[in-house]
N, CA, C and O atoms as CSV, one atom per row, in Angstrom:
chain,resi,resn,atom,element,x,y,z
A,1,MET,N,N,35.219,8.899,69.581
A,1,MET,CA,C,35.020,9.041,68.175
A,1,MET,C,C,35.313,10.432,67.719
A,1,MET,O,O,34.683,11.381,68.186
A,2,SER,N,N,36.264,10.588,66.807
A,2,SER,CA,C,36.558,11.961,66.334
A,2,SER,C,C,35.580,12.360,65.251
A,2,SER,O,O,34.910,13.386,65.372
A,3,GLY,N,N,35.484,11.556,64.176
A,3,GLY,CA,C,34.544,11.914,63.150
A,3,GLY,C,C,35.011,13.072,62.285
A,3,GLY,O,O,34.511,13.247,61.174
A,4,GLN,N,N,35.961,13.869,62.770
A,4,GLN,CA,C,36.424,15.106,62.088
A,4,GLN,C,C,37.124,14.774,60.767
A,4,GLN,O,O,36.720,15.323,59.742
A,5,PRO,N,N,38.201,13.866,60.723
A,5,PRO,CA,C,38.913,13.738,59.485
A,5,PRO,C,C,37.985,13.290,58.344
A,5,PRO,O,O,38.196,13.715,57.208
A,6,ASN,N,N,36.981,12.463,58.593
A,6,ASN,CA,C,36.068,11.942,57.565
A,6,ASN,C,C,34.854,12.779,57.301
A,6,ASN,O,O,34.018,12.414,56.474
A,7,ALA,N,N,34.727,13.966,58.025
A,7,ALA,CA,C,33.489,14.691,57.940
A,7,ALA,C,C,33.150,15.129,56.550
A,7,ALA,O,O,32.011,14.920,56.131
A,8,PRO,N,N,34.126,15.773,55.733
A,8,PRO,CA,C,33.762,16.133,54.400
A,8,PRO,C,C,33.437,14.998,53.463
A,8,PRO,O,O,32.560,15.130,52.610
A,9,CYS,N,N,34.122,13.894,53.605
A,9,CYS,CA,C,33.838,12.665,52.814
A,9,CYS,C,C,32.493,12.125,53.185
A,9,CYS,O,O,31.728,11.745,52.299
A,10,ALA,N,N,32.155,12.070,54.497
A,10,ALA,CA,C,30.973,11.533,54.979
A,10,ALA,C,C,29.760,12.397,54.425
A,10,ALA,O,O,28.723,11.850,54.049
A,11,GLU,N,N,29.929,13.698,54.395
A,11,GLU,CA,C,28.917,14.592,53.922
A,11,GLU,C,C,28.608,14.385,52.400
A,11,GLU,O,O,27.475,14.494,51.932
A,12,ALA,N,N,29.698,14.085,51.693
A,12,ALA,CA,C,29.511,13.818,50.216
A,12,ALA,C,C,28.846,12.464,49.996
A,12,ALA,O,O,27.995,12.313,49.119
A,13,LEU,N,N,29.241,11.487,50.796
A,13,LEU,CA,C,28.614,10.219,50.679
A,13,LEU,C,C,27.159,10.211,51.010
A,13,LEU,O,O,26.343,9.630,50.295
A,14,ALA,N,N,26.827,10.872,52.120
A,14,ALA,CA,C,25.452,10.992,52.524
A,14,ALA,C,C,24.557,11.723,51.409
A,14,ALA,O,O,23.399,11.374,51.177
A,15,ALA,N,N,25.156,12.686,50.798
A,15,ALA,CA,C,24.390,13.380,49.716
A,15,ALA,C,C,24.144,12.478,48.554
A,15,ALA,O,O,23.051,12.501,47.987
A,16,ILE,N,N,25.131,11.666,48.159
A,16,ILE,CA,C,24.902,10.706,47.048
A,16,ILE,C,C,23.869,9.669,47.481
A,16,ILE,O,O,22.956,9.327,46.730
A,17,HIS,N,N,24.041,9.158,48.754
A,17,HIS,CA,C,23.100,8.152,49.246
A,17,HIS,C,C,21.678,8.642,49.290
A,17,HIS,O,O,20.754,7.876,49.017
A,18,ALA,N,N,21.472,9.932,49.636
A,18,ALA,CA,C,20.131,10.479,49.675
A,18,ALA,C,C,19.501,10.542,48.323
A,18,ALA,O,O,18.282,10.416,48.214
A,19,GLU,N,N,20.305,10.741,47.243
A,19,GLU,CA,C,19.797,10.702,45.903
A,19,GLU,C,C,19.370,9.287,45.492
A,19,GLU,O,O,18.444,9.100,44.704
A,20,ALA,N,N,20.106,8.262,46.077
A,20,ALA,CA,C,20.020,6.928,45.500
A,20,ALA,C,C,18.972,6.099,46.247
A,20,ALA,O,O,18.448,5.145,45.672
A,21,PHE,N,N,18.630,6.437,47.554
A,21,PHE,CA,C,17.741,5.637,48.340
A,21,PHE,C,C,16.674,6.418,48.971
A,21,PHE,O,O,16.822,7.603,49.270
A,22,GLU,N,N,15.542,5.719,49.185
A,22,GLU,CA,C,14.340,6.308,49.910
A,22,GLU,C,C,14.673,6.566,51.373
A,22,GLU,O,O,14.215,7.553,51.949
A,23,MET,N,N,15.467,5.686,51.978
A,23,MET,CA,C,15.809,5.781,53.345
A,23,MET,C,C,17.281,5.888,53.476
A,23,MET,O,O,17.916,4.896,53.836
A,24,PRO,N,N,17.912,7.075,53.200
A,24,PRO,CA,C,19.376,7.209,53.154
A,24,PRO,C,C,19.993,7.189,54.528
A,24,PRO,O,O,19.362,7.491,55.541
A,25,TRP,N,N,21.270,6.817,54.515
A,25,TRP,CA,C,22.054,6.948,55.745
A,25,TRP,C,C,22.524,8.331,55.989
A,25,TRP,O,O,22.618,9.133,55.060
A,26,SER,N,N,22.829,8.639,57.238
A,26,SER,CA,C,23.158,10.020,57.626
A,26,SER,C,C,24.693,10.222,57.456
A,26,SER,O,O,25.480,9.284,57.331
A,27,ARG,N,N,25.034,11.520,57.464
A,27,ARG,CA,C,26.486,11.874,57.472
A,27,ARG,C,C,27.172,11.250,58.662
A,27,ARG,O,O,28.298,10.766,58.548
A,28,LEU,N,N,26.491,11.256,59.831
A,28,LEU,CA,C,27.127,10.664,61.009
A,28,LEU,C,C,27.369,9.141,60.877
A,28,LEU,O,O,28.385,8.615,61.330
A,29,ALA,N,N,26.389,8.452,60.237
A,29,ALA,CA,C,26.544,7.047,60.038
A,29,ALA,C,C,27.774,6.751,59.106
A,29,ALA,O,O,28.554,5.831,59.354
A,30,PHE,N,N,27.896,7.538,58.078
A,30,PHE,CA,C,29.066,7.396,57.239
A,30,PHE,C,C,30.394,7.739,57.931
A,30,PHE,O,O,31.383,7.024,57.774
A,31,ALA,N,N,30.405,8.795,58.666
A,31,ALA,CA,C,31.587,9.159,59.475
A,31,ALA,C,C,32.013,8.014,60.408
A,31,ALA,O,O,33.196,7.689,60.511
A,32,GLU,N,N,31.056,7.433,61.063
A,32,GLU,CA,C,31.364,6.316,61.984
A,32,GLU,C,C,31.886,5.079,61.242
A,32,GLU,O,O,32.830,4.430,61.691
A,33,LEU,N,N,31.251,4.756,60.083
A,33,LEU,CA,C,31.646,3.654,59.368
A,33,LEU,C,C,33.190,3.857,58.882
A,33,LEU,O,O,34.028,2.964,59.013
A,34,LEU,N,N,33.458,5.067,58.334
A,34,LEU,CA,C,34.781,5.388,57.792
A,34,LEU,C,C,35.855,5.262,58.861
A,34,LEU,O,O,37.015,4.988,58.555
A,35,ASP,N,N,35.474,5.458,60.093
A,35,ASP,CA,C,36.414,5.385,61.171
A,35,ASP,C,C,36.711,3.929,61.675
A,35,ASP,O,O,37.606,3.701,62.488
A,36,GLN,N,N,35.884,2.937,61.127
A,36,GLN,CA,C,36.044,1.581,61.599
A,36,GLN,C,C,37.193,0.824,60.801
A,36,GLN,O,O,37.376,1.039,59.603
A,37,PRO,N,N,37.932,-0.049,61.513
A,37,PRO,CA,C,38.945,-0.896,60.863
A,37,PRO,C,C,38.337,-1.787,59.763
A,37,PRO,O,O,37.246,-2.339,59.910
A,38,GLY,N,N,39.051,-1.895,58.715
A,38,GLY,CA,C,38.575,-2.868,57.663
A,38,GLY,C,C,37.609,-2.269,56.698
A,38,GLY,O,O,37.272,-2.929,55.715
A,39,VAL,N,N,37.134,-1.064,56.901
A,39,VAL,CA,C,36.175,-0.388,55.978
A,39,VAL,C,C,36.986,0.240,54.855
A,39,VAL,O,O,37.929,0.997,55.086
A,40,LEU,N,N,36.564,-0.118,53.550
A,40,LEU,CA,C,37.193,0.440,52.459
A,40,LEU,C,C,36.195,1.084,51.506
A,40,LEU,O,O,35.073,0.604,51.343
A,41,LEU,N,N,36.628,2.197,50.868
A,41,LEU,CA,C,35.692,2.949,50.026
A,41,LEU,C,C,36.352,3.097,48.635
A,41,LEU,O,O,37.548,3.326,48.460
A,42,GLU,N,N,35.426,2.938,47.675
A,42,GLU,CA,C,35.718,3.234,46.291
A,42,GLU,C,C,34.750,4.254,45.916
A,42,GLU,O,O,33.544,4.065,46.075
A,43,VAL,N,N,35.257,5.398,45.393
A,43,VAL,CA,C,34.331,6.531,45.211
A,43,VAL,C,C,34.611,7.166,43.755
A,43,VAL,O,O,35.700,7.121,43.182
A,44,ASP,N,N,33.527,7.720,43.297
A,44,ASP,CA,C,33.446,8.468,41.950
A,44,ASP,C,C,32.521,9.603,42.216
A,44,ASP,O,O,31.701,9.574,43.133
A,45,ALA,N,N,32.670,10.620,41.383
A,45,ALA,CA,C,31.832,11.786,41.612
A,45,ALA,C,C,30.282,11.487,41.601
A,45,ALA,O,O,29.473,12.225,42.163
A,46,SER,N,N,29.942,10.367,40.927
A,46,SER,CA,C,28.501,9.990,40.741
A,46,SER,C,C,28.107,8.799,41.599
A,46,SER,O,O,26.946,8.390,41.559
A,47,GLY,N,N,29.014,8.228,42.366
A,47,GLY,CA,C,28.653,7.055,43.165
A,47,GLY,C,C,29.871,6.541,43.939
A,47,GLY,O,O,31.010,6.981,43.780
A,48,PHE,N,N,29.524,5.568,44.792
A,48,PHE,CA,C,30.527,4.940,45.646
A,48,PHE,C,C,30.028,3.549,46.069
A,48,PHE,O,O,28.866,3.174,45.914
A,49,ILE,N,N,31.005,2.826,46.613
A,49,ILE,CA,C,30.742,1.513,47.183
A,49,ILE,C,C,31.592,1.428,48.472
A,49,ILE,O,O,32.772,1.779,48.491
A,50,LEU,N,N,30.960,0.964,49.502
A,50,LEU,CA,C,31.606,0.873,50.788
A,50,LEU,C,C,31.608,-0.570,51.224
A,50,LEU,O,O,30.543,-1.186,51.287
A,51,ILE,N,N,32.743,-1.129,51.522
A,51,ILE,CA,C,32.838,-2.514,51.950
A,51,ILE,C,C,33.539,-2.661,53.258
A,51,ILE,O,O,34.261,-1.755,53.675
A,52,ARG,N,N,33.354,-3.771,53.922
A,52,ARG,CA,C,34.060,-4.089,55.240
A,52,ARG,C,C,34.702,-5.386,54.973
A,52,ARG,O,O,34.076,-6.325,54.481
A,53,VAL,N,N,36.040,-5.450,55.315
A,53,VAL,CA,C,36.839,-6.732,55.269
A,53,VAL,C,C,37.102,-7.211,56.719
A,53,VAL,O,O,37.498,-6.452,57.604
A,54,ALA,N,N,36.863,-8.470,56.885
A,54,ALA,CA,C,37.134,-9.086,58.182
A,54,ALA,C,C,37.582,-10.480,57.978
A,54,ALA,O,O,36.785,-11.313,57.545
A,55,ALA,N,N,38.839,-10.799,58.267
A,55,ALA,CA,C,39.506,-12.060,58.091
A,55,ALA,C,C,39.478,-12.406,56.590
A,55,ALA,O,O,40.002,-11.657,55.766
A,56,ASP,N,N,38.875,-13.520,56.254
A,56,ASP,CA,C,38.880,-13.873,54.802
A,56,ASP,C,C,37.561,-13.594,54.105
A,56,ASP,O,O,37.310,-14.119,53.020
A,57,GLU,N,N,36.728,-12.786,54.704
A,57,GLU,CA,C,35.430,-12.407,54.090
A,57,GLU,C,C,35.326,-10.909,53.986
A,57,GLU,O,O,35.949,-10.179,54.756
A,58,ALA,N,N,34.560,-10.460,53.060
A,58,ALA,CA,C,34.247,-9.087,52.928
A,58,ALA,C,C,32.686,-8.939,52.643
A,58,ALA,O,O,32.008,-9.846,52.162
A,59,GLU,N,N,32.227,-7.754,52.980
A,59,GLU,CA,C,30.782,-7.478,52.863
A,59,GLU,C,C,30.600,-6.104,52.147
A,59,GLU,O,O,31.221,-5.117,52.541
A,60,ILE,N,N,29.761,-6.055,51.113
A,60,ILE,CA,C,29.340,-4.729,50.600
A,60,ILE,C,C,28.378,-4.136,51.572
A,60,ILE,O,O,27.318,-4.718,51.802
A,61,LEU,N,N,28.691,-2.985,52.170
A,61,LEU,CA,C,27.827,-2.314,53.072
A,61,LEU,C,C,26.767,-1.520,52.292
A,61,LEU,O,O,25.583,-1.542,52.626
A,62,THR,N,N,27.235,-0.807,51.227
A,62,THR,CA,C,26.249,-0.098,50.380
A,62,THR,C,C,26.882,0.259,49.055
A,62,THR,O,O,28.097,0.442,48.978
A,63,LEU,N,N,26.130,0.355,48.074
A,63,LEU,CA,C,26.485,0.792,46.778
A,63,LEU,C,C,25.512,1.832,46.377
A,63,LEU,O,O,24.311,1.564,46.386
A,64,ALA,N,N,25.953,3.026,46.018
A,64,ALA,CA,C,25.015,4.065,45.690
A,64,ALA,C,C,25.545,4.786,44.394
A,64,ALA,O,O,26.710,5.162,44.271
A,65,VAL,N,N,24.615,4.930,43.490
A,65,VAL,CA,C,24.930,5.630,42.207
A,65,VAL,C,C,23.830,6.617,42.011
A,65,VAL,O,O,22.658,6.250,42.090
A,66,ARG,N,N,24.169,7.906,41.749
A,66,ARG,CA,C,23.230,8.939,41.484
A,66,ARG,C,C,22.232,8.487,40.344
A,66,ARG,O,O,22.672,7.835,39.397
A,67,PRO,N,N,20.991,8.801,40.417
A,67,PRO,CA,C,20.026,8.403,39.390
A,67,PRO,C,C,20.447,8.883,38.074
A,67,PRO,O,O,20.227,8.154,37.107
A,68,SER,N,N,21.036,10.034,37.903
A,68,SER,CA,C,21.415,10.620,36.680
A,68,SER,C,C,22.610,9.877,35.991
A,68,SER,O,O,22.889,10.078,34.809
A,69,ALA,N,N,23.293,9.013,36.788
A,69,ALA,CA,C,24.507,8.357,36.302
A,69,ALA,C,C,24.250,6.849,36.141
A,69,ALA,O,O,25.185,6.120,35.810
A,70,ARG,N,N,23.048,6.364,36.357
A,70,ARG,CA,C,22.766,4.978,36.298
A,70,ARG,C,C,22.742,4.452,34.891
A,70,ARG,O,O,22.653,5.226,33.938
A,71,ARG,N,N,22.821,3.125,34.742
A,71,ARG,CA,C,22.855,2.458,33.422
A,71,ARG,C,C,23.980,2.896,32.519
A,71,ARG,O,O,23.835,2.874,31.297
A,72,ALA,N,N,25.086,3.288,33.086
A,72,ALA,CA,C,26.264,3.633,32.314
A,72,ALA,C,C,27.509,2.806,32.761
A,72,ALA,O,O,28.637,3.095,32.361
A,73,GLY,N,N,27.266,1.788,33.588
A,73,GLY,CA,C,28.360,0.885,34.038
A,73,GLY,C,C,29.099,1.258,35.258
A,73,GLY,O,O,30.067,0.585,35.610
A,74,LEU,N,N,28.709,2.279,35.919
A,74,LEU,CA,C,29.419,2.832,37.125
A,74,LEU,C,C,29.295,1.789,38.215
A,74,LEU,O,O,30.289,1.443,38.853
A,75,GLY,N,N,27.993,1.239,38.460
A,75,GLY,CA,C,27.841,0.259,39.544
A,75,GLY,C,C,28.758,-0.944,39.365
A,75,GLY,O,O,29.362,-1.435,40.319
A,76,ALA,N,N,28.855,-1.437,38.040
A,76,ALA,CA,C,29.667,-2.563,37.791
A,76,ALA,C,C,31.156,-2.279,38.096
A,76,ALA,O,O,31.853,-3.108,38.681
A,77,ARG,N,N,31.639,-1.035,37.666
A,77,ARG,CA,C,33.044,-0.685,37.921
A,77,ARG,C,C,33.314,-0.550,39.351
A,77,ARG,O,O,34.355,-1.012,39.820
A,78,LEU,N,N,32.479,0.031,40.053
A,78,LEU,CA,C,32.659,0.149,41.521
A,78,LEU,C,C,32.673,-1.231,42.233
A,78,LEU,O,O,33.480,-1.489,43.126
A,79,THR,N,N,31.782,-2.058,41.810
A,79,THR,CA,C,31.643,-3.462,42.418
A,79,THR,C,C,32.852,-4.225,42.048
A,79,THR,O,O,33.317,-4.988,42.895
A,80,ARG,N,N,33.446,-4.116,40.847
A,80,ARG,CA,C,34.618,-4.826,40.491
A,80,ARG,C,C,35.824,-4.265,41.281
A,80,ARG,O,O,36.639,-5.044,41.775
A,81,ALA,N,N,35.943,-3.002,41.401
A,81,ALA,CA,C,37.075,-2.367,42.123
A,81,ALA,C,C,36.989,-2.833,43.626
A,81,ALA,O,O,38.021,-3.142,44.221
A,82,ALA,N,N,35.780,-2.883,44.227
A,82,ALA,CA,C,35.628,-3.302,45.532
A,82,ALA,C,C,36.051,-4.767,45.699
A,82,ALA,O,O,36.766,-5.104,46.642
A,83,ALA,N,N,35.618,-5.614,44.802
A,83,ALA,CA,C,36.049,-7.025,44.860
A,83,ALA,C,C,37.522,-7.223,44.774
A,83,ALA,O,O,38.073,-8.053,45.496
A,84,GLU,N,N,38.227,-6.445,43.862
A,84,GLU,CA,C,39.614,-6.511,43.777
A,84,GLU,C,C,40.344,-6.054,45.089
A,84,GLU,O,O,41.338,-6.647,45.510
A,85,ARG,N,N,39.802,-4.987,45.696
A,85,ARG,CA,C,40.374,-4.565,46.892
A,85,ARG,C,C,40.180,-5.556,48.034
A,85,ARG,O,O,41.047,-5.729,48.891
A,86,ALA,N,N,38.984,-6.217,48.016
A,86,ALA,CA,C,38.718,-7.193,49.050
A,86,ALA,C,C,39.684,-8.393,48.860
A,86,ALA,O,O,40.224,-8.924,49.831
A,87,LEU,N,N,39.873,-8.776,47.676
A,87,LEU,CA,C,40.798,-9.902,47.319
A,87,LEU,C,C,42.235,-9.510,47.789
A,87,LEU,O,O,42.904,-10.297,48.459
A,88,LEU,N,N,42.666,-8.366,47.451
A,88,LEU,CA,C,44.034,-7.873,47.869
A,88,LEU,C,C,44.147,-7.854,49.433
A,88,LEU,O,O,45.239,-8.025,49.976
A,89,ALA,N,N,43.037,-7.650,50.121
A,89,ALA,CA,C,43.050,-7.614,51.605
A,89,ALA,C,C,42.883,-8.954,52.193
A,89,ALA,O,O,42.780,-9.072,53.414
A,90,GLY,N,N,42.845,-10.060,51.337
A,90,GLY,CA,C,42.828,-11.362,51.809
A,90,GLY,C,C,41.480,-12.003,51.922
A,90,GLY,O,O,41.365,-13.040,52.575
A,91,SER,N,N,40.461,-11.459,51.333
A,91,SER,CA,C,39.148,-12.057,51.360
A,91,SER,C,C,39.066,-13.128,50.253
A,91,SER,O,O,39.665,-13.048,49.181
A,92,GLN,N,N,38.267,-14.128,50.628
A,92,GLN,CA,C,38.011,-15.251,49.673
A,92,GLN,C,C,36.557,-15.082,49.099
A,92,GLN,O,O,36.262,-15.509,47.982
A,93,ARG,N,N,35.697,-14.461,49.890
A,93,ARG,CA,C,34.309,-14.275,49.475
A,93,ARG,C,C,33.871,-12.904,49.819
A,93,ARG,O,O,34.299,-12.287,50.795
A,94,LEU,N,N,32.934,-12.423,48.912
A,94,LEU,CA,C,32.356,-11.026,49.049
A,94,LEU,C,C,30.832,-11.248,49.211
A,94,LEU,O,O,30.209,-11.859,48.343
A,95,PHE,N,N,30.252,-10.774,50.276
A,95,PHE,CA,C,28.881,-10.958,50.572
A,95,PHE,C,C,28.145,-9.638,50.377
A,95,PHE,O,O,28.767,-8.575,50.357
A,96,LEU,N,N,26.836,-9.701,50.234
A,96,LEU,CA,C,25.986,-8.535,50.174
A,96,LEU,C,C,24.516,-8.948,50.494
A,96,LEU,O,O,24.144,-10.120,50.438
A,97,GLU,N,N,23.771,-7.987,50.808
A,97,GLU,CA,C,22.331,-8.124,50.919
A,97,GLU,C,C,21.703,-7.150,49.952
A,97,GLU,O,O,22.161,-6.015,49.824
A,98,VAL,N,N,20.614,-7.599,49.240
A,98,VAL,CA,C,19.942,-6.751,48.275
A,98,VAL,C,C,18.452,-6.995,48.409
A,98,VAL,O,O,18.018,-8.130,48.607
A,99,ALA,N,N,17.662,-5.923,48.302
A,99,ALA,CA,C,16.219,-6.096,48.402
A,99,ALA,C,C,15.714,-6.916,47.290
A,99,ALA,O,O,16.075,-6.719,46.130
A,100,GLU,N,N,14.857,-7.859,47.645
A,100,GLU,CA,C,14.324,-8.745,46.595
A,100,GLU,C,C,13.662,-8.043,45.442
A,100,GLU,O,O,13.668,-8.542,44.316
A,101,ASP,N,N,13.076,-6.862,45.715
A,101,ASP,CA,C,12.356,-6.129,44.617
A,101,ASP,C,C,13.284,-5.182,43.884
A,101,ASP,O,O,12.805,-4.445,43.022
A,102,ASN,N,N,14.619,-5.147,44.173
A,102,ASN,CA,C,15.475,-4.243,43.478
A,102,ASN,C,C,16.096,-4.913,42.239
A,102,ASN,O,O,17.200,-5.458,42.257
A,103,VAL,N,N,15.311,-4.831,41.182
A,103,VAL,CA,C,15.579,-5.598,39.944
A,103,VAL,C,C,16.864,-5.157,39.283
A,103,VAL,O,O,17.628,-5.992,38.798
A,104,ALA,N,N,17.123,-3.834,39.253
A,104,ALA,CA,C,18.351,-3.391,38.659
A,104,ALA,C,C,19.625,-3.856,39.328
A,104,ALA,O,O,20.593,-4.259,38.683
A,105,ALA,N,N,19.586,-3.782,40.707
A,105,ALA,CA,C,20.708,-4.163,41.505
A,105,ALA,C,C,20.943,-5.723,41.356
A,105,ALA,O,O,22.062,-6.207,41.185
A,106,ARG,N,N,19.818,-6.431,41.437
A,106,ARG,CA,C,19.944,-7.917,41.238
A,106,ARG,C,C,20.505,-8.297,39.941
A,106,ARG,O,O,21.291,-9.241,39.872
A,107,ALA,N,N,20.138,-7.594,38.858
A,107,ALA,CA,C,20.697,-7.845,37.503
A,107,ALA,C,C,22.202,-7.537,37.584
A,107,ALA,O,O,23.013,-8.332,37.111
A,108,LEU,N,N,22.559,-6.468,38.138
A,108,LEU,CA,C,24.005,-6.107,38.185
A,108,LEU,C,C,24.832,-7.294,38.963
A,108,LEU,O,O,25.853,-7.777,38.473
A,109,TYR,N,N,24.362,-7.663,40.059
A,109,TYR,CA,C,25.017,-8.675,40.844
A,109,TYR,C,C,25.039,-9.927,40.199
A,109,TYR,O,O,26.022,-10.659,40.303
A,110,ASP,N,N,23.946,-10.271,39.476
A,110,ASP,CA,C,23.941,-11.533,38.662
A,110,ASP,C,C,25.064,-11.454,37.560
A,110,ASP,O,O,25.829,-12.402,37.383
A,111,ARG,N,N,25.134,-10.348,36.860
A,111,ARG,CA,C,26.187,-10.215,35.814
A,111,ARG,C,C,27.521,-10.305,36.450
A,111,ARG,O,O,28.415,-10.856,35.808
A,112,MET,N,N,27.778,-9.823,37.660
A,112,MET,CA,C,28.999,-9.887,38.334
A,112,MET,C,C,29.382,-11.287,38.861
A,112,MET,O,O,30.525,-11.503,39.264
A,113,GLY,N,N,28.441,-12.220,38.858
A,113,GLY,CA,C,28.755,-13.576,39.253
A,113,GLY,C,C,28.391,-13.929,40.674
A,113,GLY,O,O,28.788,-14.975,41.187
A,114,PHE,N,N,27.591,-13.005,41.342
A,114,PHE,CA,C,27.178,-13.286,42.703
A,114,PHE,C,C,26.103,-14.416,42.670
A,114,PHE,O,O,25.313,-14.488,41.729
A,115,GLU,N,N,26.083,-15.303,43.714
A,115,GLU,CA,C,25.187,-16.364,43.778
A,115,GLU,C,C,24.308,-16.309,45.043
A,115,GLU,O,O,24.726,-15.719,46.040
A,116,ALA,N,N,23.148,-16.887,45.030
A,116,ALA,CA,C,22.280,-16.817,46.189
A,116,ALA,C,C,22.878,-17.664,47.339
A,116,ALA,O,O,23.357,-18.779,47.130
A,117,ALA,N,N,22.832,-17.127,48.476
A,117,ALA,CA,C,23.346,-17.767,49.669
A,117,ALA,C,C,22.315,-17.830,50.847
A,117,ALA,O,O,22.519,-18.551,51.824
A,118,GLY,N,N,21.245,-17.079,50.720
A,118,GLY,CA,C,20.266,-17.048,51.851
A,118,GLY,C,C,19.251,-15.996,51.616
A,118,GLY,O,O,19.232,-15.345,50.571
A,119,ARG,N,N,18.359,-15.818,52.639
A,119,ARG,CA,C,17.280,-14.852,52.590
A,119,ARG,C,C,17.035,-14.308,54.014
A,119,ARG,O,O,17.107,-15.053,54.992
A,120,ARG,N,N,16.756,-13.042,54.108
A,120,ARG,CA,C,16.389,-12.417,55.439
A,120,ARG,C,C,14.969,-11.942,55.223
A,120,ARG,O,O,14.768,-10.941,54.536
A,121,PRO,N,N,13.994,-12.603,55.769
A,121,PRO,CA,C,12.584,-12.166,55.578
A,121,PRO,C,C,12.340,-10.773,56.234
A,121,PRO,O,O,12.772,-10.465,57.345
A,122,ARG,N,N,11.620,-9.991,55.449
A,122,ARG,CA,C,11.144,-8.711,55.909
A,122,ARG,C,C,12.259,-7.775,56.444
A,122,ARG,O,O,12.056,-7.010,57.388
A,123,TYR,N,N,13.421,-7.870,55.811
A,123,TYR,CA,C,14.569,-7.174,56.260
A,123,TYR,C,C,14.587,-5.692,55.980
A,123,TYR,O,O,15.027,-4.906,56.819
A,124,TYR,N,N,14.126,-5.305,54.835
A,124,TYR,CA,C,14.171,-3.930,54.451
A,124,TYR,C,C,12.756,-3.203,54.735
A,124,TYR,O,O,11.736,-3.588,54.163
A,125,ALA,N,N,12.752,-2.214,55.581
A,125,ALA,CA,C,11.571,-1.480,55.905
A,125,ALA,C,C,11.284,-0.572,54.654
A,125,ALA,O,O,12.203,-0.131,53.964
A,126,ARG,N,N,10.059,-0.337,54.419
A,126,ARG,CA,C,9.592,0.566,53.333
A,126,ARG,C,C,8.651,1.613,53.783
A,126,ARG,O,O,7.691,1.256,54.465
A,127,PRO,N,N,8.802,2.836,53.492
A,127,PRO,CA,C,7.798,3.821,53.955
A,127,PRO,C,C,6.439,3.518,53.372
A,127,PRO,O,O,6.339,3.371,52.154
A,128,ASN,N,N,5.462,3.424,54.106
A,128,ASN,CA,C,4.066,3.190,53.722
A,128,ASN,C,C,3.819,1.951,52.930
A,128,ASN,O,O,2.899,1.884,52.116
A,129,ALA,N,N,4.710,0.891,53.190
A,129,ALA,CA,C,4.575,-0.366,52.517
A,129,ALA,C,C,5.108,-1.501,53.333
A,129,ALA,O,O,5.839,-1.270,54.297
A,130,ALA,N,N,4.780,-2.693,52.995
A,130,ALA,CA,C,5.235,-3.845,53.749
A,130,ALA,C,C,6.752,-4.055,53.594
A,130,ALA,O,O,7.277,-3.788,52.514
A,131,PRO,N,N,7.437,-4.495,54.565
A,131,PRO,CA,C,8.867,-4.774,54.467
A,131,PRO,C,C,9.177,-5.762,53.364
A,131,PRO,O,O,8.319,-6.573,53.014
A,132,VAL,N,N,10.384,-5.721,52.801
A,132,VAL,CA,C,10.760,-6.594,51.779
A,132,VAL,C,C,11.902,-7.416,52.173
A,132,VAL,O,O,12.785,-6.969,52.905
A,133,ASP,N,N,11.909,-8.688,51.675
A,133,ASP,CA,C,12.974,-9.652,52.040
A,133,ASP,C,C,14.288,-9.173,51.455
A,133,ASP,O,O,14.316,-8.490,50.431
A,134,ALA,N,N,15.341,-9.528,52.097
A,134,ALA,CA,C,16.676,-9.286,51.580
A,134,ALA,C,C,17.223,-10.647,51.106
A,134,ALA,O,O,17.093,-11.667,51.783
A,135,LEU,N,N,17.842,-10.614,49.907
A,135,LEU,CA,C,18.537,-11.781,49.387
A,135,LEU,C,C,20.031,-11.658,49.830
A,135,LEU,O,O,20.650,-10.607,49.666
A,136,LEU,N,N,20.555,-12.702,50.363
A,136,LEU,CA,C,21.959,-12.732,50.717
A,136,LEU,C,C,22.714,-13.349,49.567
A,136,LEU,O,O,22.436,-14.481,49.171
A,137,LEU,N,N,23.656,-12.622,49.033
A,137,LEU,CA,C,24.423,-13.113,47.800
A,137,LEU,C,C,25.868,-13.180,48.115
A,137,LEU,O,O,26.339,-12.463,48.997
A,138,VAL,N,N,26.609,-14.029,47.420
A,138,VAL,CA,C,27.996,-14.189,47.704
A,138,VAL,C,C,28.705,-14.340,46.364
A,138,VAL,O,O,28.192,-14.952,45.427
A,139,LEU,N,N,29.925,-13.749,46.303
A,139,LEU,CA,C,30.859,-13.878,45.138
A,139,LEU,C,C,32.134,-14.564,45.605
A,139,LEU,O,O,32.785,-14.099,46.540
A,140,ASN,N,N,32.493,-15.673,44.953
A,140,ASN,CA,C,33.787,-16.338,45.239
A,140,ASN,C,C,34.871,-15.527,44.580
A,140,ASN,O,O,34.835,-15.312,43.368
A,141,LEU,N,N,35.807,-15.086,45.330
A,141,LEU,CA,C,36.854,-14.216,44.830
A,141,LEU,C,C,38.050,-15.028,44.376
A,141,LEU,O,O,39.004,-14.444,43.861
A,142,ALA,N,N,38.050,-16.356,44.540
A,142,ALA,CA,C,39.189,-17.189,44.129
A,142,ALA,C,C,39.373,-17.217,42.627
A,142,ALA,O,O,40.521,-17.267,42.185
A,143,GLY,N,N,38.386,-17.190,41.848
A,143,GLY,CA,C,38.445,-17.306,40.387
A,143,GLY,C,C,38.580,-15.929,39.732
A,143,GLY,O,O,38.649,-14.915,40.427
A,144,PRO,N,N,38.616,-15.893,38.454
A,144,PRO,CA,C,38.570,-14.640,37.675
A,144,PRO,C,C,37.297,-13.842,37.957
A,144,PRO,O,O,36.190,-14.377,38.011
A,145,LEU,N,N,37.496,-12.622,38.124
A,145,LEU,CA,C,36.277,-11.687,38.441
A,145,LEU,C,C,35.608,-11.387,37.071
A,145,LEU,O,O,36.272,-11.054,36.090
A,146,PRO,N,N,34.276,-11.521,37.059
A,146,PRO,CA,C,33.541,-11.164,35.800
A,146,PRO,C,C,33.748,-9.633,35.560
A,146,PRO,O,O,33.992,-8.871,36.495
A,147,SER,N,N,33.641,-9.227,34.281
A,147,SER,CA,C,33.793,-7.870,33.962
A,147,SER,C,C,32.567,-7.040,34.305
A,147,SER,O,O,32.653,-5.822,34.463
A,148,GLY,N,N,31.407,-7.718,34.419
A,148,GLY,CA,C,30.172,-7.010,34.711
A,148,GLY,C,C,29.470,-6.557,33.499
A,148,GLY,O,O,28.408,-5.942,33.593
């Protein structure tokens, strides 16, 4: 693993992720992901979305928006751009996992047309709290994409 070509990008992604999440991913985790085949990135100065495409399916690995940039439509724009790229790469469905207690993210994904597909009990660890279930959501990419 070289990690070198993606090092500056990975550093920037890790910094945004640290602002957005209690348990952020490291620079090394991002560098390793960016080196993997099928991983696509949509980025903005205040946020990013990282997806992985495999065969006819894609998965949102993470969506992070700086707290100072939230509630301005950036999450929806990034999600739509990722869905479009996944479709262009041959994906028919876009999956994601979201913490059951993440009300803002769940509202975004609902507006974007994602539907419930399953649950992963106690999936997300929480510092000093009980783990939270993950909801598995899916978006059918065959039809028109919602504007969000």
